N, C-alpha and C positions, 0 to 999 in steps of 0.2 A: 504494500500500500504506500502511496505517495504521501510525503509530508508536505503540508502547505508551506509556501515560502512567505515569511513575514516581511512586510514592508516597513521601512522606517517612518512612513507617513502614518498619520493618524487614521483610524479606521473609518470614521464618519466623513462623508464627502465635503461638507462645508469647510472643515478644518484643513483638509488636504489642499483645497484650492487656495486658502489663505496662506498656507505654508509655501506653495509654489509662487504665489504672487510676491511674497516678501523676499524670496530668494532671487527672483528675476529683477526686482528693484535694486538689489545690492550689486548685481553684475552689470547693470546698464551703464553706470558712470565710471569715471576714473578715480583712482585713489589719490590722496594728497601726495604720496611719494611719487607717483607717476607724473603728476602735474609739476612738482618741484624739479624733478629730473628733466622734463621737457623744457621748462623755463631755463634751467641751467645750460642745457645744450644750445638753446636759441641764443642766450646771452653770450656764450663763448663764441658762437659763429659770428654774431654781430660785431664783437670786439675784434675778431680776426679780420673781418672785412674792413672795419674802420682803420685798422693798422695798415692794411694794404692800400687803402685810398690815400692815407696820409703819406706813405712812402712814395706812391705814384705822383702825388702832387709835388713833393719835394724834388723828385727827379725831373719832372716837367719844368719846374721853375729854374732849376740849375741848367737844364738844357737850353731853355729860352735865354738865360743870361749869357751862356757860352756863345750862342748864336749872335747875340747883340755885340759881344766883345769881338768876335771874329769879323763881323761886318765893319766895326770901327777900325780895327787894325788893318783890314784890307784897304779902307779908304785913306788912312794916313800913309800907309806904305805906297799906295799909288801916287799920292801927292808928292811924297819925298822922291820917288823915282822919276817924276816928271820935272822936277826942279833941276836947274843946271848944277852939276856935281860940285863945282867950285864955290857955289853960294850956300851950300849946306851948313858950313860952319861960320861963314862970314855974316850971313843973314838967316839964321835958323828960325824956324817957326817956334813961337813960344808956347802955344796951346791950340788944340783943336776942340771945338765944342759940338756936342751932339744932343739931339732930342731923345725922347723915350723910345723911338723906333730906330735909333742909330742913324738918323739922317744928319749929315754934316751941316752945321749952322755957320753963318758968317760972323756972328757975335755971341757974347755970353748970355744975351737976353733969351729967356725961355730954355736955356740949356739944362739938361739933366745930368749929362756926363761930360767930363773934361779929360782930354788925353794930352799929357805933357811929354814931349820927346826930349831925351838927353842924347846928344850926338857926340861920339868920341871916335877919333881916328884909330884904325887898326894897323899897327906897324908891320904886322906879319906879311901883308901883301903890298907893302910900299916898295917903290923902286927909287932909291936915293932919297930925295926930299919930297918926292911926289907921292901923295896918299892915293891909293887906289880903292880903299874900302873903308867905309864908316860903319861902326856898330851903333845901333840906335836902340835905346831902352825906352819903351813906351809905357807910361804909368797911367792907367785909367782909374779915375775916381769919381765920386759924386760931385757935381757942380753946385749942388744945393747948399753945401756947407762952406764956411770960409776956408781959404786955402790952408790955414794952419791946423784946421780940425778935420780935414778930409781923410777918411780912411781909404787906403789903397784897395781897390777891388780886384785889379789884375795888373801884372807886370809882364810885358812881352818884349822879347829881344828880336830885332830884325837886322838885316844887313843891307846896305846900299853900296853898290859897286860902280866904279867908273866904267863906262862903256866906250868902246872905240878908241 
């Protein structure tokens, strides 16, 4: 003869339904531990993304400034190479002024950057008393501050050689 299997549910029907209803209510939602864990993962992900955005912004700004500096150096170098070689030290340019887009200005008015050249002769490539090469140090700084308080943003060295 078979033995009846006993259920853990109460024997009367209304109590069995109530037991199932209370059990399903407990399994429908998230526990507080699951919610805190999900928020922790979300917060960590957001912090990582903010760090990447910050680093990307810094690289972008540095790249932009390097591009401006290269443009200014190219313009000053072109001007120095177009001048007669003999006048580079007798009538050297004192400063070049640029706006915020690295456009060469004719005066200090509205200038954001100033480029100051220092020209020295290089005896290595001289023949007798004739100088054939000048070394030029270009110092680029902010034109918004007085000359005594200008921080140097970039120093670049170029060479200007005698042609022909």
